[in-house]
MARKOL-290580 format. One record per residue (C-alpha): x, y, z. Coordinates in pm, 1 decimal. Example, Ala and Ser with C-alpha at 12.3 -4.5 7.8 and 13.67 -1.06 7.14 Angstrom:
+----------+----------+----------+
:     east :    north :       up :
+----------+----------+----------+
:   1230.0 :   -450.0 :    780.0 :
:   1367.0 :   -106.0 :    714.0 :
+----------+----------+----------+
END
This chain:
+----------+----------+----------+
:     east :    north :       up :
+----------+----------+----------+
:  -3809.3 :   6944.2 :   1052.7 :
:  -3638.5 :   7104.9 :    754.3 :
:  -3834.4 :   7128.3 :    431.1 :
:  -3606.2 :   6966.9 :    172.3 :
:  -3843.6 :   7059.0 :   -115.4 :
:  -3762.8 :   7432.4 :    -79.9 :
:  -3407.2 :   7382.5 :   -209.0 :
:  -3257.7 :   7202.1 :   -502.1 :
:  -2966.6 :   6979.8 :   -398.2 :
:  -2685.2 :   6835.6 :   -595.8 :
:  -2629.4 :   6461.4 :   -576.9 :
:  -2326.2 :   6513.9 :   -357.5 :
:  -2515.0 :   6749.9 :   -126.5 :
:  -2811.1 :   6519.1 :    -68.9 :
:  -2580.2 :   6219.3 :    -35.4 :
:  -2381.4 :   6409.9 :    226.2 :
:  -2702.3 :   6488.3 :    417.4 :
:  -2804.0 :   6120.2 :    408.8 :
:  -2452.4 :   6012.0 :    509.8 :
:  -2450.4 :   6244.1 :    810.5 :
:  -2800.6 :   6139.5 :    913.2 :
:  -2731.6 :   5765.8 :    892.4 :
:  -2382.0 :   5763.7 :   1036.4 :
:  -2479.6 :   5999.1 :   1324.1 :
:  -2786.6 :   5797.6 :   1425.5 :
:  -2646.3 :   5447.3 :   1367.4 :
:  -2291.8 :   5472.1 :   1500.2 :
:  -2337.9 :   5145.0 :   1693.7 :
:  -2592.9 :   4889.6 :   1584.9 :
:  -2638.4 :   4510.7 :   1582.0 :
:  -2793.7 :   4338.7 :   1281.7 :
:  -2884.5 :   3971.4 :   1253.5 :
:  -2905.8 :   3804.3 :    916.1 :
:  -2788.5 :   3524.4 :    691.2 :
:  -2451.0 :   3555.5 :    524.0 :
:  -2462.7 :   3563.3 :    144.9 :
:  -2198.3 :   3619.5 :   -122.5 :
:  -1913.1 :   3590.5 :    126.5 :
:  -1586.6 :   3685.9 :    -49.1 :
:  -1258.1 :   3745.1 :    133.4 :
:  -1037.4 :   3992.8 :    -50.7 :
:   -668.8 :   3957.5 :   -131.8 :
:   -597.3 :   4233.4 :    123.5 :
:   -748.0 :   4025.0 :    403.5 :
:  -1081.5 :   4205.5 :    443.1 :
:  -1419.0 :   4026.6 :    440.2 :
:  -1694.7 :   4146.5 :    207.9 :
:  -2040.2 :   3988.6 :    232.7 :
:  -2412.5 :   4053.4 :    237.7 :
:  -2654.2 :   4012.4 :    530.2 :
:  -3003.8 :   3919.5 :    425.1 :
:  -3337.1 :   3793.7 :    547.4 :
:  -3665.6 :   3715.7 :    373.7 :
:  -3735.3 :   4077.2 :    272.5 :
:  -3412.2 :   4273.9 :    243.5 :
:  -3034.6 :   4272.2 :    218.7 :
:  -2753.7 :   4499.7 :    336.6 :
:  -2389.3 :   4508.1 :    229.7 :
:  -2130.7 :   4448.3 :    500.0 :
:  -1755.6 :   4464.8 :    539.2 :
:  -1523.1 :   4356.0 :    819.1 :
:  -1172.6 :   4491.4 :    800.2 :
:   -865.7 :   4279.5 :    856.4 :
:   -782.3 :   4426.1 :   1198.3 :
:  -1114.9 :   4296.6 :   1340.6 :
:  -1111.3 :   3951.4 :   1179.9 :
:   -878.9 :   3802.8 :   1443.0 :
:  -1153.6 :   3838.9 :   1706.8 :
:  -1388.6 :   3604.1 :   1515.5 :
:  -1357.6 :   3243.3 :   1640.3 :
:  -1498.9 :   3080.7 :   1325.5 :
:  -1478.6 :   3114.1 :    949.6 :
:  -1801.1 :   3257.4 :    805.2 :
:  -1960.0 :   3098.3 :    501.7 :
:  -2274.1 :   3141.9 :    298.5 :
:  -2588.7 :   3030.1 :    479.6 :
:  -2464.8 :   3104.4 :    829.9 :
:  -2694.4 :   3307.1 :   1051.6 :
:  -2484.9 :   3566.3 :   1235.7 :
:  -2520.5 :   3878.8 :   1451.6 :
:  -2295.9 :   4162.5 :   1336.5 :
:  -2225.8 :   4466.0 :   1553.5 :
:  -2082.2 :   4782.6 :   1400.7 :
:  -2176.9 :   5114.9 :   1242.8 :
:  -2367.8 :   5210.3 :    930.8 :
:  -2173.7 :   5395.2 :    665.5 :
:  -2272.1 :   5553.8 :    336.1 :
:  -2049.2 :   5495.2 :     33.9 :
:  -2106.2 :   5819.8 :   -153.6 :
:  -1940.2 :   5712.2 :   -478.4 :
:  -2206.3 :   5446.6 :   -535.4 :
:  -2488.5 :   5599.4 :   -334.0 :
:  -2514.4 :   5285.7 :   -120.2 :
:  -2491.1 :   5213.0 :    247.2 :
:  -2332.5 :   4927.9 :    436.8 :
:  -2251.1 :   4814.6 :    785.4 :
:  -1888.6 :   4820.2 :    892.9 :
:  -1866.4 :   4519.0 :   1124.4 :
:  -1660.9 :   4544.5 :   1439.6 :
:  -1761.8 :   4200.8 :   1575.3 :
:  -1947.5 :   3890.6 :   1459.1 :
:  -2122.2 :   3613.5 :   1647.7 :
:  -2291.8 :   3296.9 :   1527.7 :
:  -2668.7 :   3296.1 :   1576.8 :
:  -2947.0 :   3040.5 :   1524.0 :
:  -2838.5 :   2773.4 :   1274.8 :
:  -2510.0 :   2951.2 :   1263.2 :
:  -2451.6 :   2814.8 :   1613.0 :
:  -2522.3 :   2464.8 :   1480.8 :
:  -2275.7 :   2504.8 :   1196.4 :
:  -2012.7 :   2633.0 :   1435.9 :
:  -2069.3 :   2336.7 :   1668.1 :
:  -2043.8 :   2094.5 :   1373.8 :
:  -1721.4 :   2256.3 :   1249.9 :
:  -1563.2 :   2244.0 :   1595.1 :
:  -1670.6 :   1878.7 :   1635.5 :
:  -1532.5 :   1800.5 :   1289.7 :
:  -1192.1 :   1944.8 :   1381.4 :
:  -1186.9 :   1750.0 :   1708.0 :
:  -1277.5 :   1413.1 :   1552.8 :
:  -1045.4 :   1467.9 :   1257.7 :
:   -759.2 :   1528.7 :   1501.3 :
:   -834.3 :   1186.5 :   1654.8 :
:   -794.8 :   1022.9 :   1312.6 :
:  -1159.4 :    916.0 :   1270.4 :
:  -1168.6 :   1055.8 :    915.3 :
:   -829.1 :    923.0 :    796.4 :
:   -830.7 :    758.0 :    453.9 :
:   -619.6 :    462.7 :    570.4 :
:   -909.6 :    357.0 :    795.9 :
:  -1154.5 :    327.7 :    504.6 :
:  -1270.5 :    -22.1 :    407.8 :
:  -1346.3 :   -126.0 :     49.3 :
:  -1708.6 :   -209.9 :    -22.7 :
:  -1782.2 :   -575.4 :   -107.1 :
:  -1819.6 :   -619.6 :   -480.9 :
:  -2102.6 :   -872.5 :   -453.3 :
:  -2279.3 :   -835.8 :   -116.7 :
:  -2529.7 :  -1104.7 :    -30.3 :
:  -2698.6 :   -894.9 :    238.6 :
:  -2734.5 :   -516.5 :    262.8 :
:  -2830.5 :   -358.6 :    595.5 :
:  -3026.2 :    -33.5 :    596.6 :
:  -3033.3 :    187.8 :    905.9 :
:  -3297.8 :    455.9 :    853.7 :
:  -3655.2 :    549.9 :    938.5 :
:  -3897.0 :    264.4 :    860.9 :
:  -4158.9 :    513.3 :    739.9 :
:  -3938.8 :    745.4 :    535.1 :
:  -3933.4 :    776.4 :    158.3 :
:  -3561.0 :    702.4 :    163.6 :
:  -3621.4 :    341.8 :    270.7 :
:  -3879.0 :    287.5 :     -2.4 :
:  -3637.2 :    425.8 :   -261.8 :
:  -3362.8 :    190.8 :   -140.3 :
:  -3597.0 :   -109.9 :   -152.1 :
:  -3721.5 :    -25.9 :   -502.2 :
:  -3373.1 :     29.6 :   -644.8 :
:  -3231.1 :   -284.0 :   -481.1 :
:  -3516.3 :   -500.2 :   -610.9 :
:  -3482.8 :   -350.5 :   -959.0 :
:  -3107.2 :   -397.9 :   -976.9 :
:  -3074.6 :   -737.3 :   -809.0 :
:  -3361.4 :   -923.1 :   -644.8 :
:  -3117.5 :  -1183.0 :   -508.6 :
:  -2966.1 :   -934.9 :   -262.9 :
:  -3118.6 :   -964.2 :     83.8 :
:  -3222.3 :   -647.4 :    264.3 :
:  -3210.5 :   -623.8 :    644.2 :
:  -3392.5 :   -318.4 :    778.1 :
:  -3272.7 :   -185.2 :   1113.3 :
:  -3530.3 :     83.0 :   1195.3 :
:  -3436.1 :    396.2 :   1388.6 :
:  -3542.3 :    753.7 :   1443.8 :
:  -3360.1 :    992.9 :   1212.6 :
:  -3443.6 :   1322.1 :   1384.1 :
:  -3516.0 :   1436.2 :   1735.3 :
:  -3332.3 :   1407.4 :   2064.5 :
:  -3306.5 :   1027.2 :   2078.3 :
:  -3223.4 :    976.8 :   1711.2 :
:  -2844.2 :    978.7 :   1745.6 :
:  -2845.2 :    712.6 :   2018.1 :
:  -3075.7 :    481.0 :   1820.1 :
:  -2866.5 :    518.8 :   1503.5 :
:  -2544.6 :    437.0 :   1692.5 :
:  -2714.9 :    142.8 :   1867.7 :
:  -2835.0 :     -9.4 :   1540.0 :
:  -2484.3 :     19.3 :   1388.7 :
:  -2347.5 :   -163.0 :   1692.5 :
:  -2621.0 :   -428.1 :   1671.9 :
:  -2546.2 :   -495.3 :   1304.4 :
:  -2181.0 :   -546.9 :   1393.0 :
:  -2242.5 :   -759.6 :   1701.8 :
:  -2450.6 :  -1010.3 :   1504.6 :
:  -2273.0 :   -968.7 :   1168.7 :
:  -2607.2 :   -897.0 :   1006.3 :
:  -2489.2 :   -762.3 :    669.1 :
:  -2200.8 :   -738.6 :    427.2 :
:  -2245.2 :   -362.2 :    392.1 :
:  -2456.8 :    -99.0 :    570.9 :
:  -2641.8 :    205.6 :    435.1 :
:  -2686.0 :    467.6 :    708.1 :
:  -2887.6 :    776.0 :    624.8 :
:  -3213.6 :    953.4 :    556.0 :
:  -3379.7 :   1182.1 :    303.8 :
:  -3341.3 :   1557.6 :    290.4 :
:  -3433.2 :   1801.7 :    564.0 :
:  -3330.7 :   2113.2 :    745.8 :
:  -2994.9 :   2153.8 :    915.4 :
:  -3156.3 :   2066.3 :   1249.2 :
:  -3319.7 :   1755.7 :   1098.4 :
:  -2983.0 :   1622.9 :    976.0 :
:  -2802.9 :   1703.4 :   1301.6 :
:  -2825.2 :   1347.7 :   1453.7 :
:  -2591.5 :   1218.0 :   1183.4 :
:  -2330.5 :   1467.9 :   1303.0 :
:  -2354.6 :   1369.8 :   1667.9 :
:  -2034.9 :   1233.7 :   1818.0 :
:  -2181.6 :    895.5 :   1916.4 :
:  -2296.4 :    829.7 :   1557.8 :
:  -1965.9 :    936.9 :   1405.3 :
:  -1770.7 :    713.4 :   1643.3 :
:  -2002.8 :    418.4 :   1575.7 :
:  -1958.8 :    463.2 :   1199.2 :
:  -1578.7 :    485.3 :   1231.4 :
:  -1562.1 :    177.2 :   1455.9 :
:  -1783.7 :    -42.0 :   1237.7 :
:  -1622.4 :   -359.5 :   1105.6 :
:  -1894.2 :   -373.6 :    840.0 :
:  -1829.9 :   -122.8 :    557.9 :
:  -2069.0 :    172.9 :    580.0 :
:  -2210.8 :    400.3 :    310.3 :
:  -2333.4 :    731.8 :    452.7 :
:  -2634.1 :    871.1 :    263.4 :
:  -2767.1 :   1176.2 :    446.5 :
:  -3001.2 :   1421.9 :    277.3 :
:  -2955.4 :   1552.3 :    -73.9 :
:  -2636.6 :   1606.1 :   -270.6 :
:  -2578.2 :   1954.7 :   -124.5 :
:  -2625.7 :   1835.1 :    234.1 :
:  -2352.9 :   1685.6 :    447.8 :
:  -2310.5 :   1532.8 :    792.5 :
:  -2004.2 :   1427.7 :    990.1 :
:  -2100.0 :   1064.2 :    931.7 :
:  -2005.2 :   1125.3 :    565.7 :
:  -1642.7 :   1181.1 :    667.4 :
:  -1624.1 :    877.3 :    898.8 :
:  -1799.9 :    638.3 :    659.2 :
:  -1612.6 :    420.3 :    411.5 :
:  -1801.9 :    592.1 :    128.8 :
:  -2036.6 :    890.2 :    100.4 :
:  -2337.9 :    874.3 :   -129.5 :
:  -2512.8 :   1195.9 :   -231.9 :
:  -2857.3 :   1043.5 :   -165.7 :
:  -3002.4 :    720.4 :    -22.5 :
:  -3102.5 :    620.8 :   -376.8 :
:  -2744.5 :    666.7 :   -492.9 :
:  -2627.9 :    452.3 :   -200.4 :
:  -2852.8 :    169.6 :   -314.3 :
:  -2708.8 :    201.9 :   -665.1 :
:  -2353.0 :    188.6 :   -528.3 :
:  -2388.3 :   -120.0 :   -309.2 :
:  -2620.1 :   -331.1 :   -527.4 :
:  -2456.6 :   -493.2 :   -831.4 :
:  -2674.0 :   -530.6 :  -1140.3 :
:  -2784.5 :   -891.3 :  -1183.8 :
:  -2767.5 :   -855.2 :  -1561.4 :
:  -2404.7 :   -741.4 :  -1538.2 :
:  -2324.0 :  -1037.5 :  -1312.5 :
:  -2480.5 :  -1278.7 :  -1563.9 :
:  -2286.6 :  -1116.8 :  -1847.6 :
:  -1969.4 :  -1144.3 :  -1644.6 :
:  -2039.7 :  -1510.3 :  -1569.4 :
:  -2105.1 :  -1578.1 :  -1935.4 :
:  -1776.8 :  -1411.9 :  -2026.9 :
:  -1597.6 :  -1617.8 :  -1760.9 :
:  -1761.3 :  -1935.9 :  -1891.2 :
:  -1654.3 :  -1854.0 :  -2247.8 :
:  -1299.1 :  -1778.1 :  -2136.9 :
:  -1289.0 :  -2099.0 :  -1931.5 :
:  -1411.8 :  -2304.3 :  -2226.3 :
:  -1153.0 :  -2146.2 :  -2456.8 :
:   -878.1 :  -2209.1 :  -2202.2 :
:   -981.6 :  -2573.2 :  -2162.9 :
:   -993.3 :  -2628.8 :  -2539.1 :
:   -652.9 :  -2466.1 :  -2582.2 :
:   -510.2 :  -2677.4 :  -2302.2 :
:   -657.9 :  -2997.6 :  -2450.5 :
:   -506.5 :  -2909.1 :  -2788.3 :
:   -167.2 :  -2849.3 :  -2628.4 :
:   -186.1 :  -3184.7 :  -2450.2 :
:   -289.8 :  -3355.9 :  -2773.8 :
:     12.5 :  -3208.3 :  -2950.3 :
:    229.0 :  -3310.5 :  -2658.0 :
:     98.0 :  -3670.0 :  -2673.5 :
:    179.6 :  -3684.1 :  -3043.6 :
:    542.6 :  -3636.0 :  -2955.0 :
:    533.6 :  -3971.4 :  -2769.3 :
:    481.2 :  -4185.8 :  -3084.1 :
:    720.9 :  -4479.9 :  -3146.6 :
:    906.5 :  -4290.1 :  -3416.8 :
:    938.6 :  -3973.0 :  -3211.5 :
:   1040.3 :  -4168.8 :  -2904.1 :
:   1308.5 :  -4349.1 :  -3107.5 :
:   1437.5 :  -4018.2 :  -3242.7 :
:   1427.9 :  -3871.8 :  -2897.2 :
:   1617.3 :  -4169.9 :  -2754.6 :
:   1874.1 :  -4146.3 :  -3029.2 :
:   1920.0 :  -3777.7 :  -2972.3 :
:   1995.7 :  -3859.2 :  -2608.8 :
:   2199.0 :  -4175.0 :  -2680.6 :
:   2421.9 :  -4048.9 :  -2964.4 :
:   2606.0 :  -3780.6 :  -2765.4 :
:   2656.4 :  -4030.0 :  -2481.2 :
:   2799.4 :  -4294.8 :  -2717.3 :
:   3026.9 :  -4034.7 :  -2873.2 :
:   3146.3 :  -3933.4 :  -2533.5 :
:   3198.5 :  -4301.8 :  -2442.3 :
:   3403.6 :  -4368.6 :  -2760.3 :
:   3607.6 :  -4058.9 :  -2703.4 :
:   3671.9 :  -4158.5 :  -2344.2 :
:   3770.0 :  -4510.5 :  -2455.3 :
:   4021.3 :  -4375.1 :  -2710.1 :
:   4162.3 :  -4133.7 :  -2457.3 :
:   4197.6 :  -4415.4 :  -2202.3 :
:   4372.4 :  -4647.9 :  -2452.5 :
:   4610.6 :  -4371.7 :  -2556.6 :
:   4684.0 :  -4285.6 :  -2196.8 :
:   4750.6 :  -4653.5 :  -2114.1 :
:   4982.5 :  -4694.7 :  -2418.0 :
:   5174.8 :  -4382.6 :  -2320.8 :
:   5199.3 :  -4504.8 :  -1963.5 :
:   5331.6 :  -4846.9 :  -2076.8 :
:   5594.1 :  -4684.4 :  -2300.1 :
:   5701.3 :  -4457.0 :  -2018.2 :
:   5729.2 :  -4759.8 :  -1785.0 :
:   5929.5 :  -4956.2 :  -2042.7 :
:   6172.1 :  -4666.9 :  -2084.0 :
:   6213.6 :  -4636.6 :  -1710.6 :
:   6276.0 :  -5014.2 :  -1678.1 :
:   6531.7 :  -5009.5 :  -1957.8 :
:   6710.4 :  -4717.4 :  -1797.9 :
:   6709.4 :  -4891.3 :  -1458.8 :
:   6837.9 :  -5213.6 :  -1617.9 :
:   7117.2 :  -5026.0 :  -1791.0 :
:   7215.1 :  -4857.8 :  -1468.6 :
:   7208.0 :  -5190.6 :  -1283.2 :
:   7417.1 :  -5360.2 :  -1548.7 :
:   7664.8 :  -5074.0 :  -1548.7 :
:   7698.8 :  -5110.0 :  -1173.6 :
:   7773.2 :  -5489.7 :  -1186.1 :
:   8118.8 :  -5567.5 :  -1031.9 :
:   8213.7 :  -5787.9 :  -1324.2 :
:   8164.8 :  -5502.5 :  -1568.0 :
:   8376.8 :  -5281.9 :  -1349.8 :
:   8649.0 :  -5547.8 :  -1348.0 :
:   8617.1 :  -5578.6 :  -1722.4 :
:   8706.3 :  -5213.8 :  -1753.6 :
:   9043.9 :  -5282.0 :  -1589.1 :
:   8969.2 :  -5236.3 :  -1224.9 :
:   9065.6 :  -5494.9 :   -957.9 :
:   8957.7 :  -5592.9 :   -609.0 :
:   9228.2 :  -5616.3 :   -341.9 :
:   9189.4 :  -5837.4 :    -33.1 :
:   9408.7 :  -5936.3 :    252.7 :
:   9519.3 :  -6294.3 :    227.7 :
:   9498.9 :  -6337.4 :    599.9 :
:   9129.0 :  -6262.5 :    647.1 :
:   9000.5 :  -6197.5 :    291.8 :
:   8896.9 :  -5843.8 :    391.9 :
:   8879.7 :  -5567.4 :    129.2 :
:   9161.1 :  -5319.6 :    111.7 :
:   9025.7 :  -4972.9 :     37.5 :
:   9305.4 :  -4764.5 :    191.1 :
:   9687.5 :  -4797.2 :    175.8 :
:   9704.7 :  -4751.4 :    550.2 :
:   9524.8 :  -5087.2 :    593.3 :
:   9833.0 :  -5288.7 :    490.8 :
:  10192.0 :  -5322.9 :    601.1 :
:  10512.3 :  -5412.9 :    427.6 :
:  10549.4 :  -5780.9 :    372.4 :
:  10175.2 :  -5852.0 :    410.8 :
:  10022.3 :  -6106.1 :    168.8 :
:   9746.2 :  -5977.2 :    -66.2 :
:   9509.9 :  -6134.5 :   -321.2 :
:   9431.1 :  -5921.0 :   -628.2 :
:   9106.1 :  -6017.6 :   -805.6 :
:   9101.7 :  -5916.1 :  -1175.8 :
:   8837.3 :  -5963.2 :  -1445.8 :
:   8977.8 :  -6303.9 :  -1522.9 :
:   9161.0 :  -6480.7 :  -1240.7 :
:   9340.1 :  -6365.0 :   -925.4 :
:   9699.7 :  -6267.3 :   -840.7 :
:   9890.5 :  -6327.5 :   -517.7 :
:  10115.5 :  -6039.1 :   -410.9 :
:  10338.1 :  -5924.4 :   -123.8 :
:  10346.0 :  -5562.8 :     -4.3 :
:  10697.1 :  -5420.3 :    -36.6 :
:  10604.1 :  -5051.0 :    -16.1 :
:  10312.3 :  -4843.9 :    122.1 :
:  10242.2 :  -4490.3 :     -9.1 :
:   9969.6 :  -4311.4 :    188.0 :
+----------+----------+----------+
END
């Protein structure tokens, strides 16, 4: 082995020796660790740190290799990275250049949850239009959680402190382990079958990712989404999440917060009732005053004025109509008189005597007293009677001129 103490090296020289040593001996290596400080760059590369309890190593995965990764890494994921070690001389640091990445340990759980989330979201189980509003004043709150957990005790304490009139129905279930998901889903179904509450709190206190896994199981998510009773999901602490949070009608950061959300303060209800009572009393008094003022308008004097105000226009209209009718009748009589006078004058003018008085005569045959209207009706020598205005004249035809 070379004795490096016999020679003085420059920084670049010793860095080059280290670079060659590391890159030659670790050209293909797999490292398992937890992702930290994950930061995709604008150029499409991934920069992150792999760490465990005692150490950390920088890592980079270039854009051309990212397409082979079937999931999106995020901080906290446990992964296995395969690649080569490289020394970055400018900073005197080393890193692993990742060629592939696989989920490992809890990373597998996160990947499963993400894939399940995408599947259920595609079915519409998380759609906002399916969310139900929480009842403003629930009479009964159902709690589906472990009967021995601290979360239940917190919910009971907060509910009793806020409103002792609210009934609590405890539906006990396991909240971790293999059978937990089935018992949670069964209790949700039971609460719905028997309409046991106005709102349900489904959840538990904090725990590891594996401990919270039952609330992300498909049967629980589907039971939450199908519930006719509004559900508040309260799983773990504020930083934790489960798929039941997305299917529930409301997510609470903690079970205690869920109890705060669903339980109205009794003092606020009393204040609200007092305000309503005051408003109702004011409304009634105002209405009574309006009716009193309205009744005052029905006094004898006001009624008489009111009647007159109605009667006067009608009487005026009646008088006007009467005058119009009388005028129309007078005009009609005058018109009729004029027509009668005209007819009389025409009749008088047409009287035969008046015609005779104007110098005309009526000619008849003496033989049969028939009227002679045409010269061709008579012959020479025929006897005629000529009727004048006063008297008649006998005549004999001695000439006929057609």
